[in-house]
C-alpha angles and dihedrals in degrees: 000000000000090000092054090050092051092048090046090046090051091049091050090046093050091046091050091050092049091049091048092051095044094041092046091051092050091047092048092065102104117183129195139162086284087066088068096055113134144048119297132191113215142188128193133184133175151116117295143178105241126201108203119200112261094026127110097209138035127251133205117258145164118250133197123187131184126183153121129261126190118201119199095205092244097083099275129112140181132185151127133257140185119210131190122188129191116202109224099199111358118162107209120227117238109297094004117136096218115108129191108275091007123135120262118222114284105248128207119201141190110222130207124169155140134241139193118203121197123214090255092062096254119113148147134251141193123200128188110215112207115183118240087180110071097206138121111279094026100105126165120246149145125259126198129187152135128278133194130194109231096173140336089280104033137063131177124205141178130204116241099180144348121201122193121227092207116015092193089069090061125226143140111323099187136348144192103210140159114218124198119193123190124188116243117229 
Protein backbone atom coordinates (compact mmCIF):
# COMPACT_ATOMS: atom_id res chain seq x y z
CA UNK A 1 0.00 0.00 0.00
CA UNK A 2 2.83 2.36 0.85
CA UNK A 3 4.43 1.70 -2.56
CA UNK A 4 1.22 2.64 -4.37
CA UNK A 5 1.01 5.86 -2.37
CA UNK A 6 4.63 6.75 -3.21
CA UNK A 7 4.08 6.02 -6.87
CA UNK A 8 0.85 7.99 -6.77
CA UNK A 9 2.61 10.79 -4.88
CA UNK A 10 5.37 10.85 -7.49
CA UNK A 11 2.80 10.98 -10.27
CA UNK A 12 1.01 13.86 -8.56
CA UNK A 13 4.35 15.63 -7.99
CA UNK A 14 5.43 15.24 -11.64
CA UNK A 15 1.98 16.38 -12.83
CA UNK A 16 2.16 19.43 -10.56
CA UNK A 17 5.65 20.27 -11.89
CA UNK A 18 4.47 19.93 -15.52
CA UNK A 19 1.47 22.18 -14.83
CA UNK A 20 3.69 24.74 -13.11
CA UNK A 21 6.14 24.82 -16.05
CA UNK A 22 3.43 24.91 -18.72
CA UNK A 23 1.28 27.38 -16.78
CA UNK A 24 4.29 29.57 -16.00
CA UNK A 25 5.27 29.59 -19.68
CA UNK A 26 1.76 30.57 -20.78
CA UNK A 27 1.61 33.29 -18.16
CA UNK A 28 5.05 34.62 -19.17
CA UNK A 29 3.82 35.63 -22.65
CA UNK A 30 3.50 39.39 -22.31
CA UNK A 31 2.14 41.25 -25.32
CA UNK A 32 2.23 44.97 -26.08
CA UNK A 33 1.81 47.31 -29.05
CA UNK A 34 5.32 46.24 -30.09
CA UNK A 35 3.89 42.73 -30.68
CA UNK A 36 1.93 44.17 -33.64
CA UNK A 37 4.99 45.61 -35.44
CA UNK A 38 5.02 44.85 -39.16
CA UNK A 39 2.94 44.90 -42.30
CA UNK A 40 -0.13 42.70 -42.52
CA UNK A 41 -2.40 41.75 -45.40
CA UNK A 42 -6.00 41.40 -44.36
CA UNK A 43 -9.37 40.27 -45.60
CA UNK A 44 -12.73 40.86 -44.04
CA UNK A 45 -16.19 39.71 -44.95
CA UNK A 46 -19.51 40.08 -43.29
CA UNK A 47 -23.04 41.39 -43.25
CA UNK A 48 -23.50 45.16 -43.10
CA UNK A 49 -26.13 47.88 -43.08
CA UNK A 50 -25.44 49.94 -46.20
CA UNK A 51 -26.56 53.51 -46.77
CA UNK A 52 -26.62 54.11 -50.50
CA UNK A 53 -26.52 57.69 -51.82
CA UNK A 54 -29.97 58.98 -52.73
CA UNK A 55 -31.74 56.67 -50.31
CA UNK A 56 -33.48 57.63 -47.11
CA UNK A 57 -32.92 54.34 -45.29
CA UNK A 58 -30.23 51.69 -45.07
CA UNK A 59 -30.39 48.18 -46.48
CA UNK A 60 -28.62 44.95 -45.54
CA UNK A 61 -25.72 43.89 -47.69
CA UNK A 62 -22.71 41.65 -47.92
CA UNK A 63 -19.27 43.29 -47.77
CA UNK A 64 -15.80 42.08 -48.70
CA UNK A 65 -12.62 44.07 -47.94
CA UNK A 66 -8.97 43.41 -48.82
CA UNK A 67 -6.03 45.54 -47.78
CA UNK A 68 -2.72 46.09 -46.07
CA UNK A 69 -2.00 47.59 -42.66
CA UNK A 70 1.42 48.57 -41.31
CA UNK A 71 1.85 48.87 -37.53
CA UNK A 72 4.80 50.86 -36.14
CA UNK A 73 4.90 49.00 -32.82
CA UNK A 74 4.00 52.15 -30.88
CA UNK A 75 0.24 51.91 -31.36
CA UNK A 76 -0.05 53.64 -34.78
CA UNK A 77 -0.99 52.13 -38.13
CA UNK A 78 -1.44 53.15 -41.76
CA UNK A 79 -2.69 51.25 -44.78
CA UNK A 80 -4.99 50.94 -47.74
CA UNK A 81 -8.12 48.91 -48.36
CA UNK A 82 -10.59 48.12 -51.13
CA UNK A 83 -14.20 47.36 -50.22
CA UNK A 84 -17.04 46.04 -52.32
CA UNK A 85 -20.60 45.84 -51.00
CA UNK A 86 -23.61 44.11 -52.48
CA UNK A 87 -27.00 45.40 -51.31
CA UNK A 88 -29.29 42.45 -50.59
CA UNK A 89 -32.63 44.25 -50.72
CA UNK A 90 -32.14 47.96 -51.34
CA UNK A 91 -35.11 49.95 -52.59
CA UNK A 92 -33.76 52.81 -54.68
CA UNK A 93 -35.07 56.31 -54.16
CA UNK A 94 -36.63 58.03 -57.14
CA UNK A 95 -33.97 58.46 -59.83
CA UNK A 96 -31.29 56.55 -57.88
CA UNK A 97 -29.19 54.08 -59.82
CA UNK A 98 -29.01 51.43 -57.06
CA UNK A 99 -31.03 48.32 -57.72
CA UNK A 100 -31.88 45.45 -55.36
CA UNK A 101 -29.00 42.99 -55.47
CA UNK A 102 -26.93 45.39 -57.59
CA UNK A 103 -23.26 46.11 -56.91
CA UNK A 104 -22.27 49.19 -55.00
CA UNK A 105 -19.25 51.15 -56.21
CA UNK A 106 -15.93 49.56 -55.36
CA UNK A 107 -14.33 51.89 -52.82
CA UNK A 108 -10.63 52.38 -52.13
CA UNK A 109 -9.58 53.85 -48.78
CA UNK A 110 -6.54 55.22 -47.00
CA UNK A 111 -6.41 53.94 -43.40
CA UNK A 112 -4.83 55.51 -40.33
CA UNK A 113 -5.35 54.30 -36.81
CA UNK A 114 -4.31 53.46 -33.31
CA UNK A 115 -4.25 50.29 -31.26
CA UNK A 116 -3.82 49.25 -27.66
CA UNK A 117 -2.62 45.71 -26.92
CA UNK A 118 -3.03 44.21 -23.45
CA UNK A 119 -0.47 41.79 -21.94
CA UNK A 120 -2.88 38.86 -22.57
CA UNK A 121 -2.82 39.44 -26.37
CA UNK A 122 -6.30 40.99 -26.60
CA UNK A 123 -6.64 44.63 -27.53
CA UNK A 124 -8.66 47.33 -29.24
CA UNK A 125 -8.19 49.40 -32.38
CA UNK A 126 -9.59 52.47 -34.12
CA UNK A 127 -9.14 53.13 -37.85
CA UNK A 128 -10.06 56.27 -39.79
CA UNK A 129 -11.24 55.36 -43.31
CA UNK A 130 -10.60 58.17 -45.83
CA UNK A 131 -11.84 57.52 -49.36
CA UNK A 132 -9.31 57.53 -52.17
CA UNK A 133 -12.19 56.80 -54.54
CA UNK A 134 -14.41 59.86 -54.89
CA UNK A 135 -17.59 58.00 -55.81
CA UNK A 136 -21.12 57.62 -54.44
CA UNK A 137 -21.19 55.13 -51.58
CA UNK A 138 -17.54 55.70 -50.62
CA UNK A 139 -18.01 57.76 -47.47
CA UNK A 140 -15.38 58.49 -44.83
CA UNK A 141 -15.77 57.13 -41.33
CA UNK A 142 -14.21 55.73 -38.19
CA UNK A 143 -14.15 52.03 -37.28
CA UNK A 144 -13.51 50.59 -33.82
CA UNK A 145 -13.06 46.98 -32.82
CA UNK A 146 -11.26 44.25 -30.93
CA UNK A 147 -8.11 42.42 -31.95
CA UNK A 148 -6.42 39.26 -30.68
CA UNK A 149 -2.93 37.89 -31.33
CA UNK A 150 -3.22 34.25 -32.46
CA UNK A 151 0.46 33.79 -33.32
CA UNK A 152 3.51 35.83 -34.31
CA UNK A 153 2.18 35.97 -37.88
CA UNK A 154 -1.58 36.02 -37.45
CA UNK A 155 -4.17 38.33 -35.89
CA UNK A 156 -7.95 38.13 -35.77
CA UNK A 157 -10.23 41.13 -35.35
CA UNK A 158 -13.88 42.06 -35.18
CA UNK A 159 -15.61 45.37 -35.89
CA UNK A 160 -17.51 46.92 -32.98
CA UNK A 161 -18.78 50.06 -34.70
CA UNK A 162 -18.43 52.23 -37.80
CA UNK A 163 -19.53 55.87 -37.75
CA UNK A 164 -19.89 57.93 -40.93
CA UNK A 165 -18.45 61.42 -41.19
CA UNK A 166 -21.07 62.44 -43.80
CA UNK A 167 -24.11 60.15 -44.14
CA UNK A 168 -25.17 61.85 -47.39
CA UNK A 169 -22.10 60.34 -49.11
CA UNK A 170 -23.37 56.84 -48.35
CA UNK A 171 -21.29 54.01 -46.95
CA UNK A 172 -21.37 51.15 -44.49
CA UNK A 173 -23.36 52.08 -41.38
CA UNK A 174 -22.64 49.00 -39.30
CA UNK A 175 -21.14 45.61 -39.91
CA UNK A 176 -20.65 42.19 -38.39
CA UNK A 177 -17.37 41.09 -39.89
CA UNK A 178 -14.56 38.68 -39.24
CA UNK A 179 -11.14 40.07 -40.10
CA UNK A 180 -8.06 37.91 -40.63
CA UNK A 181 -4.64 39.59 -40.71
CA UNK A 182 -1.45 37.78 -41.77
CA UNK A 183 2.03 39.23 -41.46
CA UNK A 184 3.93 39.77 -44.70
CA UNK A 185 7.48 38.44 -44.87
